[in-house]
C-alpha positions in Angstrom: 75.9 56.8 -1.7 77.5 54.8 1.1 80.4 55.9 3.3 82.7 53.5 1.5 81.8 54.9 -1.9 82.3 58.4 -0.6 85.6 57.4 0.8 86.8 55.8 -2.5 85.9 58.9 -4.5 87.5 61.1 -1.9 90.7 59.0 -1.9 90.7 58.9 -5.7 90.5 62.7 -5.8 93.3 63.0 -3.3 95.4 60.4 -5.2 94.9 62.3 -8.4 96.0 65.5 -6.8 99.1 63.8 -5.2 99.9 61.6 -8.2 99.7 58.3 -6.2 97.0 55.9 -7.4 98.4 52.6 -6.0 96.2 52.7 -2.8 93.1 53.3 -4.9 94.1 50.5 -7.2 94.4 48.1 -4.3 91.1 49.1 -2.8 89.3 48.8 -6.1 90.6 45.4 -7.1 89.8 43.9 -3.8 86.1 44.5 -4.6 83.9 42.0 -6.5 83.3 42.7 -10.2 79.7 43.8 -9.6 80.9 46.2 -6.8 83.6 47.6 -9.1 81.0 48.2 -11.8 78.8 50.0 -9.3 81.7 52.3 -8.4 82.3 53.0 -12.0 78.7 53.8 -12.7 78.4 56.1 -9.6 81.6 58.0 -10.5 81.5 61.2 -12.6 83.2 60.9 -16.0 86.5 62.4 -14.9 86.9 59.8 -12.1 85.3 56.9 -14.1 87.9 56.8 -16.8 90.7 56.7 -14.3 89.0 54.0 -12.2 88.6 51.9 -15.3 92.3 52.2 -16.1 93.0 50.9 -12.5 91.0 47.7 -12.9 93.2 44.6 -13.3 93.2 43.0 -16.7 92.2 39.6 -15.2 88.8 40.8 -14.0 88.2 43.7 -16.5 85.9 41.5 -18.7 83.8 40.5 -15.7 83.5 44.1 -14.6 82.6 45.2 -18.2 79.7 42.8 -18.4 78.2 44.3 -15.3 78.1 47.8 -16.7 75.2 49.5 -18.4 75.2 49.5 -22.3 76.1 53.2 -22.5 79.2 52.9 -20.3 80.2 49.6 -22.0 80.0 51.3 -25.4 82.1 54.2 -24.1 85.0 51.9 -22.9 84.8 49.5 -25.8 85.1 52.5 -28.2 88.6 53.1 -27.0 89.8 49.5 -27.5 91.1 47.7 -30.6 89.7 44.3 -31.7 92.6 42.3 -30.0 91.9 44.1 -26.7 88.2 43.3 -26.8 88.9 39.6 -27.7 91.3 39.4 -24.8 88.9 41.1 -22.4 86.1 38.7 -23.2 88.2 35.5 -22.8 86.7 33.2 -20.3 83.2 34.8 -20.2 80.0 33.0 -20.9 78.9 33.1 -24.5 75.7 35.1 -23.7 77.8 37.7 -21.8 80.3 38.0 -24.7 77.5 38.5 -27.2 76.0 41.2 -25.0 79.3 43.0 -25.0 79.9 42.6 -28.8 76.5 44.0 -29.5 77.7 47.4 -28.1 80.3 47.5 -30.9 79.8 49.0 -34.4 78.8 46.2 -36.9 82.0 46.6 -38.9 84.2 46.0 -35.8 82.5 42.7 -34.7 84.1 40.5 -37.4 87.5 41.9 -36.5 87.0 40.9 -32.8 85.7 37.5 -33.8 88.8 36.9 -36.0 91.0 37.6 -33.0 89.3 34.8 -30.9 89.9 31.1 -30.9 88.1 29.0 -33.5 86.0 27.3 -30.8 84.9 30.6 -29.2 84.2 32.2 -32.5 81.9 29.4 -33.7 79.9 29.4 -30.4 79.5 33.2 -30.5 78.6 33.4 -34.2 75.8 30.8 -33.6 74.2 33.2 -31.0 74.9 36.4 -33.0 72.6 35.0 -35.8 69.6 35.6 -33.5 68.0 39.0 -32.7 69.4 40.3 -29.4 65.8 40.7 -28.0 64.9 37.1 -28.4 65.6 33.9 -26.6 68.2 33.0 -29.1 70.1 36.2 -28.4 69.7 35.7 -24.7 70.7 32.1 -24.4 74.0 30.5 -23.4 75.3 27.7 -25.6 77.2 26.1 -22.7 74.9 23.1 -21.8 75.4 19.6 -20.4 73.5 16.9 -22.3 73.1 13.2 -21.8 71.3 10.4 -23.6 68.2 8.7 -22.2 69.5 5.2 -22.4 72.5 5.6 -20.1 72.5 4.9 -16.3 72.7 7.4 -13.5 76.1 5.9 -12.6 77.4 6.8 -16.1 76.0 10.3 -15.8 77.8 10.9 -12.5 81.1 9.6 -13.8 80.6 11.9 -16.8 80.0 15.0 -14.6 83.1 14.3 -12.6 85.2 15.0 -15.7 84.2 18.6 -15.5 86.2 21.0 -13.4 83.0 22.8 -12.5 79.4 22.9 -13.7 78.0 25.9 -15.6 76.5 28.6 -13.3 72.8 28.1 -12.3 72.8 24.4 -13.3 69.7 22.8 -11.8 69.0 20.4 -14.6 70.9 18.3 -17.1 69.3 18.2 -20.6 68.4 14.9 -22.2 68.7 14.7 -26.0 68.6 12.1 -28.7 71.5 11.2 -30.9 70.6 14.0 -33.3 70.3 16.5 -30.4 66.5 16.6 -30.4 65.4 17.8 -26.9 63.6 15.1 -24.9 63.5 16.3 -21.3 65.5 17.2 -18.2 67.2 15.4 -15.5 67.2 17.4 -12.2 70.2 17.3 -10.0 68.0 16.2 -7.1 66.9 13.1 -9.1 70.4 12.5 -10.1 71.7 12.4 -6.6 68.8 10.3 -5.1 68.2 7.7 -7.8 69.6 4.2 -7.9 72.9 4.1 -9.8 71.6 1.4 -12.1 68.5 3.4 -13.1 68.4 4.7 -16.6 68.0 8.4 -17.3 64.8 7.6 -19.2 63.2 6.2 -16.1 63.7 9.4 -14.0 63.8 12.2 -16.5 61.1 14.9 -16.7 59.4 15.0 -20.1 56.8 17.6 -19.2 59.2 20.5 -19.8 58.1 23.5 -21.9 61.2 24.3 -24.0 61.6 27.9 -25.2 61.7 28.5 -28.9 64.7 30.7 -30.1 62.3 33.3 -31.6 60.4 34.0 -28.3 60.9 37.6 -27.2 62.8 38.5 -24.0 59.7 39.8 -22.3 57.8 36.5 -23.0 60.8 34.5 -21.7 60.7 36.6 -18.5 57.0 36.0 -18.1 57.5 32.2 -18.6 60.2 32.1 -15.9 58.0 34.1 -13.5 54.9 31.9 -14.0 56.8 28.6 -13.7 59.5 29.7 -11.1 62.3 28.5 -13.4 66.0 28.6 -12.6 67.0 27.5 -16.1 65.2 26.5 -19.3 66.2 24.7 -22.6 66.1 26.6 -25.9 65.2 24.8 -29.1 65.1 25.7 -32.8 62.4 24.9 -35.4 63.5 21.3 -35.6 63.2 20.8 -31.8 67.0 20.6 -31.5 68.5 21.8 -28.3 70.6 24.9 -29.1 71.2 26.4 -25.6 69.8 27.4 -22.3 68.6 30.5 -20.5 69.2 31.0 -16.8 67.5 33.1 -14.1 70.4 35.7 -14.0 69.8 36.6 -17.6 66.1 36.9 -17.0 66.6 39.2 -14.0 68.6 41.5 -16.4 65.7 41.5 -18.8 63.3 42.4 -16.1 65.5 45.3 -14.9 66.0 46.5 -18.5 62.3 46.4 -19.2 61.6 48.4 -16.0 64.2 50.9 -16.9 62.9 51.2 -20.4 59.3 51.8 -19.2 60.3 54.4 -16.7 62.7 56.4 -18.9 60.7 56.1 -22.1 57.8 57.9 -20.4 60.2 60.9 -20.2 61.5 60.4 -23.7 64.9 59.1 -22.5 66.9 56.1 -23.7 66.9 53.1 -21.4 70.7 53.2 -21.6 70.8 56.7 -20.2 73.9 57.2 -18.0 73.3 59.3 -14.9 76.7 60.9 -15.2 77.0 61.1 -19.0 78.6 64.3 -20.3 76.6 67.5 -21.1 77.5 67.1 -24.8 75.8 63.7 -24.9 72.8 64.5 -22.6 71.7 67.8 -24.0 71.0 66.7 -27.6 69.1 63.6 -26.5 66.8 65.7 -24.3 66.5 68.5 -26.9 64.8 66.2 -29.4 62.1 65.2 -26.9 61.6 68.8 -25.7 61.2 69.9 -29.4 58.5 67.3 -29.9 56.7 68.5 -26.8 57.0 72.1 -28.0 55.2 71.1 -31.2 52.3 69.6 -29.2 52.2 72.7 -27.0 52.0 75.0 -30.1 49.1 72.8 -31.4 47.3 73.2 -28.1 47.9 77.0 -28.1 46.5 77.2 -31.6 43.3 75.6 -30.4 43.1 78.2 -27.7 43.6 81.0 -30.1 40.4 80.0 -31.9 38.4 81.2 -28.9 40.3 84.5 -28.4 37.1 86.6 -28.4 35.5 84.4 -25.7 38.6 84.7 -23.5 38.6 88.5 -23.8 35.0 88.6 -22.6 35.4 86.3 -19.5 38.8 86.5 -17.8 37.8 83.7 -15.4 38.1 81.3 -18.3 41.9 81.9 -18.6 42.3 81.2 -14.8 40.3 77.9 -14.8 41.4 76.6 -18.2 44.7 74.9 -17.0 42.7 72.9 -14.4 40.7 71.1 -17.0 43.7 70.1 -19.1 45.7 69.1 -16.0 43.0 66.8 -14.6 42.6 65.1 -18.0 46.4 64.7 -18.3 46.7 63.0 -14.8 43.7 60.7 -15.4 45.0 59.7 -18.8 48.5 59.0 -17.4 47.0 56.7 -14.8 45.2 54.7 -17.4 48.1 54.7 -19.8 50.5 53.4 -17.1 48.1 50.6 -16.1 47.7 49.5 -19.7 51.4 49.6 -20.6 52.2 47.6 -17.5 49.5 45.1 -18.4 51.1 44.8 -21.9 54.5 44.3 -20.4 53.2 41.5 -18.2 51.4 39.9 -21.2 48.0 40.3 -19.5 46.3 42.4 -22.3 45.0 40.4 -25.3 42.4 41.0 -28.0 39.8 39.1 -26.1 39.9 41.3 -23.0 40.6 44.7 -24.4 36.9 45.5 -24.7 36.3 44.8 -21.0 39.3 46.9 -20.1 38.1 49.8 -22.2 34.6 49.6 -20.6 36.1 49.5 -17.1 38.5 52.5 -17.7 35.7 54.6 -19.4 33.4 53.9 -16.5 36.1 54.9 -14.0 36.7 58.0 -16.0 33.0 58.8 -16.0 32.6 58.3 -12.2 35.7 60.5 -11.4 34.7 63.0 -14.1 31.2 63.4 -12.4 32.7 63.6 -8.9 35.3 66.2 -9.6 33.0 68.1 -12.0 30.6 68.6 -9.0 33.5 69.6 -6.7 35.2 72.0 -9.2 31.8 73.4 -10.3 30.9 74.2 -6.8 34.2 75.8 -6.1 34.1 77.9 -9.3 30.6 79.2 -8.5 31.7 80.4 -5.1 35.0 81.8 -6.5 33.5 83.8 -9.4 29.8 83.9 -8.2 28.8 82.7 -11.7 26.8 79.5 -12.2 27.5 79.5 -15.9 31.2 79.1 -15.1 30.4 76.3 -12.8 28.4 74.4 -15.4 31.1 75.0 -18.1 34.0 73.8 -16.1 32.0 70.8 -14.7 30.9 69.6 -18.1 34.4 70.2 -19.6 36.1 68.3 -16.8 33.7 65.3 -17.1 34.2 65.2 -20.9 38.0 65.4 -20.6 38.3 62.7 -18.0 36.2 60.3 -20.1 38.3 61.2 -23.2 41.5 60.7 -21.2 40.3 57.2 -20.1 39.5 56.2 -23.7 42.8 57.6 -25.1 44.9 56.1 -22.3 43.4 52.6 -23.1 43.3 52.7 -26.8 46.6 54.6 -27.6 49.0 51.8 -26.4 47.0 49.2 -28.3 47.0 51.2 -31.5 50.7 52.1 -31.2 51.7 48.5 -30.6 49.7 47.4 -33.6 51.7 50.0 -35.6 54.9 48.6 -34.1 55.6 51.8 -32.2 56.8 51.7 -28.6 53.7 52.7 -26.4 56.0 53.7 -23.5 58.0 56.1 -25.7 55.2 57.7 -27.8 52.2 57.2 -25.7 52.7 60.0 -23.2 53.3 62.7 -25.8 50.2 61.8 -27.8 48.1 61.4 -24.7 49.1 64.9 -23.5 48.2 66.4 -26.8 44.8 64.6 -26.8 43.9 65.6 -23.2 45.1 69.2 -23.8 43.1 69.6 -27.0 39.9 68.0 -25.7 40.2 69.9 -22.5 40.7 73.3 -24.1 38.2 72.8 -26.9 35.5 71.4 -24.7 36.0 74.1 -22.1 36.2 77.1 -24.4 33.6 75.7 -26.8 31.1 75.4 -24.0 32.0 78.9 -22.8 31.4 80.3 -26.3 28.0 78.7 -26.3 27.1 80.2 -23.0 28.5 83.7 -23.5 27.8 84.5 -27.1 
């Protein structure tokens, strides 16, 4: 937290105590909307609600669109449909749609009814698409021209606009029935002869994005081709909107948040300063699931109770085998999930990846089996213990590599989020394999 942020929160606290908030209001509303949103997200709930009340109505919509989904939903839940409609006035269609998607389904029609006819029609056209697709991500505000007009006509047409849409680097060229034909870059527009037709200088080698393409695939396309904006088309190849780089950056951040938080069983809309009553139940569910897997692992251990009673050293060394398998499996799982997110893993290369990860697991398993076996023999002066823990560690590291590679693939095939479910299942697999192999080998050696 910077000195300015500390200062604002301190001033807010002092202002609340003294009953004077005008100074805080002045400081807050002199910030840019993204900075105001940052202040709201870094403030504890008690201060956050007061800060939101201090935001000027003219910029409240811009601030709201910068907030996380959780906080958006919190503020929107306290507004009626007319307030939401007023708040979103003047925002881009894609930003309005993002905000509306935080509302309960029954409320959205009421908000749309409170909007102007033109805004309502534009927003409804985007709401028909899934929010995690190009159609749900796109903005319908596009500038189009026909291929048979001259550059001079295009320039005169553009001068009629008060301003161009944000992140405009191309003008889209369409036919009379709105079929997408290509793009006209602003660079070409400014450097071409005025009497040249659009058809002569337009770029027809443009890969338009279909409305059904997923957000992650859109982000990968922008990354590969270094795009600033891209046209979006429907099944009939009609131009229906555009996607800009600022929307794609949001997708990348959301995907990164999702991957990070899902590994801990948390929602990707998790608010750092959400209330105890909201946070505790969310985490309790995940902890309960982990408890079930822990009980399963303990049940496996109980099968070897007689062996453990005979050789106390086994109880001391047993967690090492499970821990090494868990770490090795997590390394593989993370690499595979990342590869999936980047679109690098396909049916054709999964076999090679599986072989590679298994080989790495075998090499590391052999290396650390020798290290731990040597250490165990010196520690307990028992070569049987050394052989048991060495073999068990090698087995578990190879099993962890297989599980870490195959689990995400299988979960994705079952339409289950690998980032969310993978870590729990992987932990269960490595614990069970580790305990059963270690204690099973011990039973063979000592009975």
